[in-house]
C-alpha positions as a printed Julia matrix, in Angstrom:
118×3 Matrix{Float64}:
 -115.53  169.3   117.12
 -114.37  172.42  118.92
 -116.9   174.8   120.4
 -117.85  177.64  118.04
 -116.19  179.91  120.57
 -114.82  179.89  124.1
 -116.14  182.06  126.91
 -114.96  183.38  130.23
 -116.79  182.7   133.49
 -119.17  185.61  132.75
 -120.08  184.24  129.31
 -118.06  186.82  127.35
 -116.8   185.4   124.07
 -113.04  184.94  124.0
 -111.79  182.95  121.02
 -113.13  181.57  117.77
 -113.14  177.92  116.75
 -110.56  178.95  114.14
 -108.13  179.83  116.94
 -108.71  176.45  118.55
 -107.85  174.44  115.42
 -104.63  176.29  114.53
 -102.6   173.37  115.89
 -104.18  171.1   113.25
 -103.24  173.54  110.48
  -99.52  173.53  111.25
  -99.85  176.93  112.92
  -98.41  176.07  116.36
  -96.09  179.11  116.45
  -99.09  181.41  115.92
 -101.23  179.44  118.37
  -98.52  179.75  121.02
  -98.68  183.57  120.82
 -102.4   183.7   121.68
 -103.53  184.15  125.27
 -106.63  181.96  125.29
 -107.71  183.34  128.67
 -108.24  186.77  127.1
 -110.58  187.92  124.33
 -109.44  187.88  120.73
 -109.35  191.71  120.71
 -107.38  192.09  123.94
 -104.03  193.93  123.54
 -102.29  190.68  124.57
 -103.54  189.15  121.3
 -102.89  192.16  119.05
  -99.89  190.66  117.26
 -101.71  187.4   116.49
 -104.69  189.42  115.24
 -102.5   190.94  112.51
 -101.43  187.57  111.11
 -103.16  185.98  108.16
 -103.81  182.25  108.04
 -103.86  181.08  104.41
 -106.32  178.25  105.12
 -108.89  180.78  106.34
 -109.19  182.87  103.2
 -110.17  182.15   99.63
 -107.12  182.83   97.44
 -109.21  185.01   95.12
 -110.75  187.09   97.94
 -109.76  190.73   98.03
 -109.96  191.21  101.78
 -107.25  191.86  104.38
 -104.92  188.94  105.06
 -106.13  188.59  108.66
 -109.73  188.05  107.56
 -111.65  184.9   106.72
 -114.24  184.15  104.09
 -115.19  180.91  105.88
 -117.71  181.44  108.7
 -119.18  178.53  110.6
 -122.82  177.57  110.94
 -123.46  177.87  114.69
 -126.61  176.52  116.36
 -127.34  174.61  119.55
 -128.19  171.56  117.42
 -125.44  172.12  114.84
 -122.01  170.62  114.41
 -120.4   173.69  116.02
 -122.27  174.67  119.14
 -121.97  177.89  121.12
 -119.28  177.45  123.81
 -119.63  173.65  123.83
 -117.46  171.04  122.12
 -119.16  168.13  120.4
 -117.86  164.62  119.72
 -117.77  163.65  116.04
 -119.62  160.46  116.98
 -122.74  162.56  117.69
 -122.88  163.87  114.14
 -124.86  161.19  112.35
 -126.35  163.2   109.49
 -125.39  162.36  105.93
 -122.0   164.08  105.38
 -123.13  165.15  101.91
 -126.01  167.06  103.47
 -124.18  168.58  106.45
 -122.88  172.14  106.55
 -120.28  173.21  109.07
 -118.54  176.06  107.26
 -119.64  178.13  104.27
 -117.79  180.5   101.97
 -118.9   184.14  101.83
 -117.99  186.96   99.5
 -115.3   189.51  100.35
 -117.68  192.17  101.78
 -118.82  189.63  104.4
 -115.34  188.51  105.44
 -114.44  189.01  109.1
 -111.19  188.83  111.09
 -110.44  185.15  111.62
 -110.03  185.55  115.38
 -113.54  186.97  115.87
 -115.87  184.53  117.65
 -118.94  183.79  115.54
 -122.43  184.95  116.41
 -124.76  182.25  117.63
């Protein structure tokens, strides 16, 4: 599992887990435009920030295309941990009782590049 977000050497949040999995969603061209060494809201990432990723938004949501209605559950003991990847082999809970991502309503949608709060 990817970390919930990446950080720089000072602990500043840079990129969301959603940025890190773009390669697995057939979004390599978008992924290649992102400077992972800079924060999501850095001018170097402004063009990528404008792009919508269809997998990150409910088709019936009425929010901007570059938003997501799928935030992750982030805890130090969760599947997605703050700034730390986790091997799938460590997740031994019943899959039917495990939450990683939830769906929120349109007013709670956020830009997909925004690192989640922990």
